[in-house]
C-alpha positions as CSV (number, residue, x, y, z in Angstrom):
1,M,-24.1,42.0,-115.5
2,K,-20.6,43.2,-114.5
3,K,-18.1,42.8,-117.3
4,G,-15.1,40.7,-116.3
5,S,-16.8,39.5,-113.1
6,K,-15.0,36.6,-111.4
7,R,-18.3,35.3,-110.0
8,A,-20.6,33.0,-111.9
9,L,-23.7,30.9,-111.5
10,A,-24.1,27.7,-113.4
11,P,-26.6,27.3,-116.2
12,G,-29.3,24.6,-116.1
13,A,-30.5,24.5,-112.5
14,G,-34.1,24.8,-113.8
15,V,-33.6,22.6,-116.9
16,S,-34.6,19.3,-115.3
17,A,-38.0,20.8,-114.3
18,V,-38.9,21.3,-118.0
19,L,-37.4,18.3,-119.7
20,L,-39.2,15.0,-120.3
21,V,-38.0,11.8,-118.7
22,L,-36.4,10.3,-121.7
23,L,-32.9,8.9,-122.5
24,A,-31.0,8.1,-125.7
25,G,-29.7,4.5,-125.4
26,A,-26.4,4.8,-127.2
27,T,-23.3,4.2,-125.1
28,A,-20.4,6.6,-125.8
29,A,-17.4,4.9,-127.4
30,G,-13.7,5.5,-126.8
31,T,-13.7,5.1,-123.0
32,P,-10.1,4.8,-121.8
33,Q,-9.3,1.6,-120.0
34,P,-7.5,1.3,-116.6
35,S,-3.7,1.4,-116.9
36,A,-1.3,0.2,-114.3
37,G,0.7,3.5,-114.2
38,S,3.3,3.4,-111.5
39,L,1.2,1.5,-109.0
40,D,1.6,-2.2,-108.1
41,P,-1.3,-4.5,-108.6
42,Q,-3.5,-5.2,-105.5
43,T,-2.1,-7.7,-103.1
44,E,-3.5,-9.7,-100.2
45,E,-2.2,-7.0,-97.8
46,G,-4.6,-4.4,-99.4
47,P,-8.1,-3.6,-98.2
48,T,-10.9,-6.1,-98.9
49,L,-13.4,-3.3,-99.3
50,I,-13.4,0.3,-100.7
51,V,-16.3,2.4,-99.4
52,F,-17.6,5.5,-101.2
53,L,-19.9,7.5,-98.9
54,I,-21.7,10.5,-100.4
55,V,-24.1,12.8,-98.6
56,D,-26.1,14.8,-101.2
57,Q,-26.1,18.6,-100.8
58,L,-23.8,18.7,-97.8
59,R,-22.2,22.2,-97.8
60,G,-18.7,22.5,-96.4
61,D,-19.7,24.3,-93.2
62,M,-22.7,22.3,-92.1
63,L,-20.8,19.6,-90.1
64,D,-18.9,22.2,-88.1
65,R,-22.1,24.0,-87.4
66,Y,-23.7,21.1,-85.6
67,S,-20.5,19.1,-84.6
68,S,-21.2,19.6,-80.8
69,L,-24.4,17.5,-81.2
70,F,-23.0,14.7,-83.2
71,T,-22.4,11.4,-81.3
72,G,-22.2,8.8,-84.2
73,G,-20.9,8.6,-87.7
74,F,-20.3,12.2,-88.4
75,K,-18.4,12.5,-85.1
76,R,-16.2,9.5,-86.0
77,I,-15.4,10.9,-89.4
78,L,-14.5,14.3,-88.0
79,E,-12.4,12.9,-85.2
80,E,-10.9,9.8,-86.8
81,G,-10.7,10.8,-90.4
82,L,-8.2,12.8,-92.4
83,N,-10.5,15.8,-93.2
84,Y,-9.8,18.1,-96.1
85,T,-11.3,21.5,-95.2
86,N,-10.9,23.2,-98.5
87,A,-12.5,20.7,-100.9
88,L,-14.1,22.5,-103.9
89,H,-15.7,21.0,-107.0
90,A,-14.0,22.3,-110.1
91,H,-17.0,22.7,-112.4
92,A,-19.7,25.3,-112.8
93,Q,-22.9,23.3,-113.0
94,T,-23.0,21.9,-109.4
95,E,-25.9,19.4,-109.6
96,T,-26.3,15.8,-108.5
97,S,-25.5,14.1,-111.7
98,P,-22.3,15.9,-112.6
99,G,-21.2,15.8,-109.0
100,H,-21.6,12.1,-108.7
101,A,-20.1,11.5,-112.2
102,T,-16.9,13.5,-111.4
103,I,-16.5,11.8,-108.0
104,S,-16.9,8.4,-109.5
105,T,-14.7,8.8,-112.6
106,G,-12.0,11.3,-111.4
107,V,-12.5,13.5,-114.5
108,Y,-14.4,16.8,-115.1
109,P,-18.1,16.4,-116.0
110,T,-17.4,17.5,-119.6
111,R,-15.2,14.4,-120.1
112,A,-17.6,12.2,-118.2
113,G,-20.3,13.4,-120.5
114,I,-22.7,14.6,-117.7
115,P,-23.1,18.4,-117.9
116,S,-26.2,18.6,-115.7
117,N,-29.1,16.6,-114.3
118,A,-31.0,17.0,-117.6
119,W,-30.1,18.2,-121.0
120,R,-31.1,18.3,-124.7
121,E,-29.4,16.7,-127.7
122,N,-29.8,17.5,-131.4
123,N,-30.9,14.4,-133.2
124,G,-30.9,16.0,-136.6
125,S,-34.4,17.3,-136.8
126,E,-35.2,18.4,-133.2
127,M,-33.8,18.7,-129.7
128,T,-34.4,15.6,-127.7
129,P,-34.7,15.9,-123.9
130,I,-32.5,13.6,-121.9
131,Y,-32.8,13.0,-118.2
132,N,-29.4,11.7,-117.3
133,V,-29.4,8.0,-116.5
134,V,-33.1,7.2,-117.3
135,D,-33.0,4.8,-120.2
136,P,-36.2,3.9,-122.1
137,G,-34.4,1.0,-123.6
138,E,-34.3,-0.6,-120.2
139,G,-37.1,-1.4,-117.7
140,L,-37.5,-1.5,-113.9
141,V,-37.4,-5.0,-112.7
142,G,-40.9,-5.9,-111.5
143,V,-42.4,-2.5,-112.4
144,P,-43.5,-2.8,-116.1
145,D,-44.9,0.7,-116.5
146,L,-41.8,2.7,-115.7
147,P,-38.5,3.1,-117.6
148,G,-35.3,1.8,-116.2
149,S,-31.9,3.4,-115.9
150,S,-28.4,2.6,-117.1
151,P,-25.0,4.3,-117.4
152,A,-25.4,4.5,-121.2
153,V,-24.8,8.3,-121.2
154,L,-21.6,8.0,-119.1
155,R,-18.5,8.3,-121.2
156,R,-15.9,7.2,-118.7
157,T,-15.3,4.3,-116.3
158,G,-15.3,4.8,-112.6
159,L,-13.7,3.4,-109.5
160,A,-16.1,0.5,-109.5
161,D,-15.0,-0.5,-113.0
162,W,-11.3,-0.2,-112.0
163,V,-12.0,-2.5,-109.0
164,Q,-13.6,-5.1,-111.3
165,A,-10.9,-4.8,-113.9
166,A,-8.2,-5.6,-111.2
167,N,-10.1,-8.7,-110.2
168,D,-13.1,-10.1,-112.2
169,E,-14.4,-11.7,-109.0
170,A,-14.7,-8.4,-107.2
171,R,-18.2,-7.5,-106.1
172,V,-19.8,-4.0,-106.7
173,V,-22.8,-2.7,-104.7
174,S,-24.2,0.8,-105.2
175,V,-27.3,2.0,-103.3
176,S,-29.1,5.4,-103.1
177,A,-32.5,6.9,-102.9
178,K,-31.8,8.4,-106.4
179,D,-31.2,6.4,-109.5
180,R,-28.6,8.9,-110.9
181,A,-26.5,8.6,-107.7
182,A,-26.7,4.8,-107.5
183,V,-26.0,4.3,-111.3
184,L,-23.2,6.9,-111.7
185,M,-21.3,5.7,-108.7
186,A,-21.3,2.2,-110.1
187,G,-19.7,3.5,-113.3
188,K,-20.3,1.1,-116.2
189,S,-20.1,-2.0,-114.1
190,K,-23.1,-4.4,-113.9
191,G,-23.0,-4.7,-110.1
192,E,-25.8,-4.8,-107.6
193,V,-27.3,-1.3,-108.1
194,Y,-30.5,-0.2,-106.3
195,W,-32.5,3.0,-105.7
196,F,-35.9,4.0,-104.4
197,E,-38.8,4.6,-106.7
198,S,-41.6,6.5,-104.9
199,R,-44.1,5.9,-107.7
200,A,-43.7,2.2,-107.2
201,G,-43.3,2.5,-103.4
202,R,-40.2,0.3,-103.3
203,F,-36.5,-0.1,-104.0
204,V,-35.8,-1.1,-107.5
205,T,-33.1,-2.0,-110.1
206,S,-33.0,-2.0,-113.8
207,T,-32.9,-4.7,-116.5
208,F,-29.5,-3.3,-117.3
209,Y,-28.2,-5.0,-114.1
210,R,-30.4,-8.1,-113.7
211,S,-33.6,-9.7,-114.9
212,R,-35.1,-10.6,-111.5
213,N,-35.0,-8.9,-108.1
214,P,-33.1,-10.9,-105.5
215,G,-35.2,-12.6,-102.8
216,W,-33.8,-10.4,-100.1
217,L,-35.0,-7.2,-101.9
218,R,-38.4,-8.6,-102.5
219,D,-38.7,-9.5,-98.9
220,Y,-37.5,-6.0,-97.8
221,N,-40.0,-4.2,-100.1
222,E,-42.9,-6.4,-98.9
223,K,-42.0,-6.3,-95.2
224,G,-39.3,-3.8,-94.3
225,L,-40.8,-0.8,-95.9
226,K,-44.1,-1.4,-94.2
227,D,-42.5,-0.5,-90.9
228,F,-41.9,3.0,-92.2
229,A,-45.5,3.2,-93.4
230,K,-46.7,2.7,-89.8
231,D,-45.1,5.9,-88.7
232,S,-46.5,8.8,-90.8
233,V,-45.2,11.6,-88.5
234,W,-41.9,13.3,-88.8
235,T,-41.0,14.7,-85.4
236,S,-38.0,16.8,-84.3
237,T,-35.1,15.1,-82.5
238,V,-33.3,18.5,-81.9
239,P,-32.6,19.0,-78.2
240,P,-34.5,22.0,-76.8
241,E,-31.2,23.6,-75.6
242,A,-29.8,23.4,-79.1
243,V,-32.6,24.9,-81.2
244,G,-30.7,28.2,-81.5
245,L,-28.1,26.5,-83.8
246,S,-30.7,26.5,-86.6
247,A,-33.1,29.1,-88.0
248,P,-36.6,29.4,-86.4
249,D,-38.9,26.4,-87.0
250,T,-41.4,28.2,-89.2
251,A,-41.0,30.5,-92.2
252,S,-43.3,31.3,-95.1
253,F,-40.5,30.6,-97.6
254,E,-40.1,27.0,-96.5
255,G,-41.8,23.7,-97.5
256,N,-45.1,24.4,-99.2
257,G,-45.4,27.8,-97.4
258,V,-48.0,26.3,-94.9
259,H,-46.6,23.2,-93.3
260,T,-43.3,24.7,-92.3
261,F,-42.8,23.5,-88.7
262,F,-42.6,20.3,-86.7
263,P,-44.3,17.9,-86.4
264,H,-44.8,17.1,-90.1
265,R,-47.8,14.8,-90.6
266,F,-48.6,12.8,-93.7
267,D,-52.4,13.1,-93.1
268,Q,-52.1,16.9,-92.9
269,E,-49.6,17.6,-95.7
270,V,-51.3,15.2,-98.2
271,R,-54.9,16.1,-97.5
272,I,-56.6,13.8,-100.0
273,P,-54.1,10.9,-100.4
274,F,-54.2,8.4,-103.3
275,P,-52.7,4.9,-103.2
276,G,-49.0,5.3,-103.1
277,D,-49.0,8.9,-101.9
278,F,-47.4,7.9,-98.6
279,F,-44.1,7.0,-100.3
280,V,-44.1,10.3,-102.2
281,W,-44.3,12.1,-98.8
282,F,-41.9,9.6,-97.3
283,E,-39.4,10.5,-100.0
284,G,-39.2,14.0,-98.5
285,T,-38.3,12.9,-95.0
286,P,-35.1,11.7,-93.2
287,M,-36.6,8.2,-92.9
288,L,-35.6,7.3,-96.5
289,D,-31.9,7.5,-95.5
290,R,-32.5,4.8,-92.9
291,A,-34.2,2.6,-95.5
292,T,-31.3,3.2,-97.9
293,L,-28.9,1.9,-95.3
294,E,-31.0,-1.1,-94.6
295,V,-31.1,-2.0,-98.3
296,A,-27.3,-1.5,-98.5
297,L,-26.6,-3.7,-95.6
298,R,-28.7,-6.5,-97.0
299,A,-26.9,-6.2,-100.4
300,M,-23.5,-6.3,-98.5
301,D,-24.6,-9.4,-96.7
302,A,-25.9,-11.1,-99.9
303,E,-22.6,-10.4,-101.8
304,D,-20.3,-11.2,-98.9
305,L,-18.8,-7.8,-99.5
306,G,-15.3,-7.3,-98.1
307,K,-15.1,-10.8,-96.7
308,K,-12.8,-12.6,-99.1
309,A,-9.0,-12.1,-98.6
310,G,-7.1,-11.1,-101.7
311,R,-10.2,-9.5,-103.3
312,T,-11.1,-5.9,-103.1
313,D,-14.8,-5.2,-103.4
314,F,-16.6,-1.9,-103.9
315,L,-19.5,-0.3,-101.9
316,S,-21.1,3.1,-102.6
317,I,-23.9,4.6,-100.6
318,S,-25.3,8.0,-101.5
319,F,-27.7,9.4,-98.9
320,S,-30.1,11.7,-100.7
321,Q,-32.3,13.3,-98.0
322,T,-30.1,16.2,-97.1
323,D,-30.6,17.4,-100.6
324,R,-34.4,17.0,-100.6
325,I,-34.8,18.6,-97.2
326,G,-32.4,21.3,-98.1
327,H,-34.3,22.2,-101.3
328,A,-37.6,22.3,-99.4
329,Y,-36.5,24.1,-96.2
330,G,-33.0,25.3,-96.6
331,P,-29.6,24.4,-95.1
332,L,-30.2,26.5,-91.9
333,S,-33.7,25.1,-91.2
334,R,-34.7,23.2,-88.2
335,E,-35.7,20.4,-90.5
336,Q,-32.2,20.1,-91.9
337,F,-30.7,20.2,-88.4
338,D,-32.9,17.3,-87.4
339,N,-32.1,15.4,-90.6
340,L,-28.3,15.7,-89.9
341,L,-28.8,14.4,-86.4
342,R,-30.7,11.4,-87.7
343,L,-28.1,10.8,-90.4
344,D,-25.4,10.9,-87.8
345,R,-27.0,7.9,-86.2
346,V,-27.5,6.2,-89.6
347,L,-23.8,6.6,-90.4
348,E,-22.9,5.2,-86.9
349,D,-24.9,2.1,-87.7
350,L,-23.1,1.8,-91.1
351,L,-19.7,2.1,-89.6
352,T,-20.5,-0.3,-86.8
353,A,-21.7,-2.8,-89.4
354,L,-18.5,-2.4,-91.4
355,D,-16.4,-2.8,-88.3
356,R,-18.2,-6.0,-87.4
357,E,-18.6,-7.6,-90.8
358,V,-15.5,-6.5,-92.6
359,G,-13.1,-5.3,-89.8
360,R,-11.7,-1.8,-89.3
361,E,-8.4,-3.0,-90.6
362,N,-9.9,-4.2,-93.9
363,Y,-11.7,-1.3,-95.4
364,I,-10.9,2.2,-96.5
365,L,-13.6,4.9,-96.8
366,G,-13.9,8.1,-98.9
367,F,-16.5,10.6,-97.8
368,T,-17.7,13.8,-99.6
369,S,-20.7,15.5,-101.2
370,D,-21.8,16.1,-104.8
371,H,-22.4,19.8,-104.2
372,G,-23.3,22.4,-101.6
373,V,-26.3,24.8,-101.5
374,M,-27.3,28.4,-101.3
375,N,-29.1,29.7,-98.2
376,N,-32.7,30.7,-98.6
377,P,-32.5,34.3,-100.1
378,E,-34.5,35.6,-97.1
379,R,-31.7,34.4,-94.8
380,I,-29.1,36.3,-96.8
381,P,-29.0,39.9,-95.5
382,E,-29.0,42.6,-98.2
383,S,-28.1,40.5,-101.2
384,G,-30.6,37.6,-101.2
385,L,-33.2,37.8,-104.0
386,R,-35.8,35.6,-105.6
387,L,-36.4,36.6,-109.2
388,T,-39.9,37.5,-110.2
389,E,-41.9,37.4,-113.5
390,E,-40.8,41.0,-114.0
391,H,-37.2,39.9,-114.1
392,Q,-38.2,37.1,-116.5
393,E,-39.9,39.6,-118.8
394,K,-36.8,41.9,-118.8
395,L,-34.6,39.1,-119.7
396,G,-36.9,37.9,-122.5
397,K,-37.2,41.4,-124.0
398,A,-33.4,41.8,-124.0
399,L,-32.8,38.4,-125.6
400,G,-35.5,39.0,-128.2
401,A,-34.1,42.3,-129.2
402,A,-30.6,40.8,-129.4
403,A,-31.9,38.0,-131.7
404,R,-33.5,40.6,-134.0
405,K,-30.4,42.6,-134.1
406,A,-28.3,39.6,-135.0
407,G,-30.7,38.8,-137.8
408,L,-30.0,42.2,-139.4
409,R,-26.2,41.9,-139.1
410,P,-24.4,39.1,-140.8
411,D,-21.2,39.9,-138.8
412,L,-22.9,39.4,-135.5
413,S,-23.9,36.0,-134.1
414,T,-27.0,35.5,-132.0
415,A,-25.0,34.2,-129.1
416,D,-22.7,37.3,-129.1
417,A,-25.6,39.6,-129.4
418,M,-27.4,38.0,-126.5
419,V,-24.3,38.1,-124.2
420,E,-23.9,41.8,-125.0
421,A,-27.6,42.4,-124.3
422,M,-27.5,40.8,-120.9
423,K,-24.7,43.0,-119.6
424,P,-26.9,45.8,-118.3
425,L,-29.1,43.4,-116.3
426,D,-27.9,43.5,-112.8
427,F,-29.4,40.2,-111.9
428,V,-27.5,38.3,-114.6
429,G,-24.1,36.9,-113.8
430,P,-21.2,36.3,-116.2
431,A,-22.1,34.7,-119.5
432,Y,-19.9,33.0,-122.1
433,T,-20.5,31.9,-125.7
434,H,-19.6,28.4,-126.6
435,D,-17.0,29.8,-129.0
436,Q,-15.4,31.7,-126.2
437,L,-15.2,28.6,-124.0
438,A,-13.8,26.5,-126.9
439,G,-11.3,29.2,-127.7
440,G,-10.0,29.4,-124.1
441,L,-10.1,32.2,-121.6
442,D,-7.0,31.4,-119.7
443,S,-7.1,34.5,-117.4
444,D,-10.7,33.9,-116.4
445,S,-11.1,31.3,-113.6
446,V,-14.9,31.3,-113.9
447,A,-14.6,30.4,-117.6
448,A,-12.5,27.4,-116.7
449,L,-15.3,26.2,-114.4
450,Y,-17.7,26.5,-117.3
451,R,-15.4,24.7,-119.6
452,H,-15.3,21.8,-117.1
453,S,-19.1,21.6,-117.3
454,Y,-19.8,22.4,-120.9
455,T,-20.3,19.3,-123.0
456,P,-20.5,19.8,-126.7
457,G,-23.7,18.2,-128.1
458,R,-25.3,18.1,-124.7
459,F,-27.1,21.3,-123.9
460,G,-27.7,21.5,-120.2
461,G,-27.9,25.2,-119.5
462,L,-30.8,27.7,-119.7
463,L,-29.4,29.2,-122.9
464,S,-27.1,26.4,-124.1
465,T,-29.1,25.8,-127.2
466,Y,-28.4,29.4,-128.2
467,G,-24.7,28.8,-127.7
468,I,-24.4,30.4,-124.3
469,E,-23.6,29.3,-120.8
470,M,-24.9,31.8,-118.2
471,W,-26.6,32.1,-114.8
472,W,-27.6,34.7,-112.2
473,E,-25.6,36.9,-109.9
474,E,-24.6,35.6,-106.5
475,N,-27.4,34.8,-103.9
476,I,-30.2,35.0,-106.5
477,L,-32.8,32.3,-107.2
478,S,-34.8,31.9,-110.4
479,W,-38.4,32.9,-110.7
480,G,-39.5,29.3,-110.6
481,M,-38.7,28.9,-106.9
482,P,-41.1,30.8,-104.7
483,V,-40.0,28.8,-101.6
484,G,-37.0,26.8,-100.6
485,T,-33.6,27.0,-102.2
486,T,-31.3,25.3,-104.6
487,H,-27.7,24.9,-105.9
488,G,-26.1,24.7,-109.4
489,S,-23.6,27.6,-109.4
490,P,-19.8,27.8,-109.3
491,Y,-20.0,30.1,-106.3
492,H,-18.2,29.0,-103.2
493,Y,-21.3,27.9,-101.4
494,D,-22.2,25.5,-104.1
495,R,-18.8,24.1,-104.8
496,W,-17.5,23.7,-101.1
497,V,-18.1,20.3,-99.6
498,P,-16.7,18.2,-96.8
499,M,-14.2,15.5,-97.8
500,A,-12.4,12.9,-95.7
501,L,-10.5,9.6,-95.8
502,L,-10.9,6.9,-93.1
503,G,-9.1,3.6,-92.8
504,P,-6.0,1.8,-91.5
505,G,-2.8,3.7,-91.8
506,I,-4.7,7.0,-92.5
507,E,-3.8,9.4,-89.7
508,A,-6.6,11.6,-88.4
509,G,-6.2,15.4,-88.8
510,K,-7.1,18.4,-91.0
511,V,-5.6,19.4,-94.3
512,E,-6.2,23.0,-95.5
513,K,-4.7,22.7,-99.0
514,A,-7.1,23.0,-101.9
515,V,-8.4,19.6,-103.1
516,R,-11.2,18.4,-105.3
517,P,-13.7,15.6,-104.7
518,M,-12.6,14.1,-108.0
519,D,-9.3,13.4,-106.3
520,L,-11.0,10.7,-104.1
521,A,-11.4,8.0,-106.8
522,P,-7.7,7.9,-107.7
523,T,-6.8,8.3,-104.0
524,L,-8.9,5.3,-103.0
525,A,-7.6,3.3,-105.9
526,A,-4.0,4.1,-105.0
527,L,-4.5,3.2,-101.4
528,A,-6.0,-0.1,-102.4
529,G,-3.3,-0.8,-105.1
530,I,-5.9,-0.7,-107.8
531,P,-4.7,0.3,-111.3
532,F,-6.5,3.4,-112.7
533,P,-6.5,5.4,-115.9
534,S,-3.4,7.5,-116.5
535,D,-5.3,10.5,-117.9
536,L,-7.5,11.5,-115.0
537,D,-8.1,15.1,-113.9
538,G,-8.2,14.0,-110.3
539,K,-4.9,13.1,-108.6
540,P,-4.1,10.7,-105.7
541,L,-3.7,12.6,-102.5
542,L,-2.1,9.6,-100.7
543,D,-0.9,6.2,-101.8
544,R,0.1,3.0,-100.1
545,N,3.7,4.1,-99.6
546,D,2.8,7.3,-97.7
């Protein structure tokens, strides 16, 4: 580990794989309420709908890479939107939950209370595993054997809450394939919040939000999803003349190492299927983004979203399949290329529906991603590396020796000893003790990113319970990933995401100044004339008077 390095990887990318699916049910107190600040209340001239559009794991360069092939929603966002080309997340642990939390609330993950996808909390006698929004105190409506989800762990309100605080008749709809994306984008509001549960083979909601599924959702689960089950083959839609824009269609470090090329067939990739296995396979294909849109459109229609003058409603759709396909095959894979072409058409249908049902002049849209992604190590010349059990053994020996050393020296803490012991390991990136982060390292920009993720009492990193935040050097993946790739670091490739605004009065163009995705919530609120908390970390980039 290089002393004083300005590069760092976030702790905790592997934590969710080892934690149980449990959740403490207590809601954090002390959440600041919206304040009017210097903005006027919403008026009838404001938009009737705010749209938050998130594409999970969309790195900042991926739209430009395939822009010549886009004909739908991505094309419209790139050509008609105000695009911020230097949007960087400002926290270290770039995962789905903290990414959505900071986008929703406009504050750093440490203040939102969401350090990672999963963490541990000390309940006095032992460490309790927490899986972000999963709440065993709630159930899934109509699915008695699975726990529900809620925003109990979220410590701040989000844009959806500010919308409802401005007008108690405002409607909130949040839909995603992932519970953590749907729940966190809805903030603490009890709106219409839905996500896909592959174990149940349907879209679901939680008893936190309602006691019965609406009729339109029951109908879609019983009929609409069956149309997807009829097509159990994922074929490529990439034009033959464009295949060179992606990596080759087969590689031993993609997928399961065997089924790494098109077409992908359910009956081949799940050799001995059990009831319900189709939807587990389906969850790894682009088709789930199409289903997510169909559920969102039905919820919009049921709630008359954006159709009442003088009322600003809220819609969030987080499309998850770019993340799942990226993890399995990598951002440069043929599968990801095909997925983005399909998502381009899904977004076209979304924007067309918004134009038709709400009117172009009546909605404003914020677009971004929760995090980027690292290329597969094999596609990173010279510096890409997958750690092995040998690296794991070296790290374990170093940490064990450090703990023994600290035990013999009252003047040396275990955390300090471990950080010192990791310095000779060339695969370990910068590491900080919690005392260092709490004390402030003003000259170290990487430490600032870690402070924005580190949440006292919620231990989300690999060594957090030892009082340390650390990760690997750049372009290195943990030993638990023999194929595919991941994210979770504060390196540029994990923090850099697209970001755009679209709507009436917003001039198309490109802005190169540095911005942060957490600026979107206060920006959309300002454009809509919605009061928002005065203590946000994000700042409005535009307002109604610009």
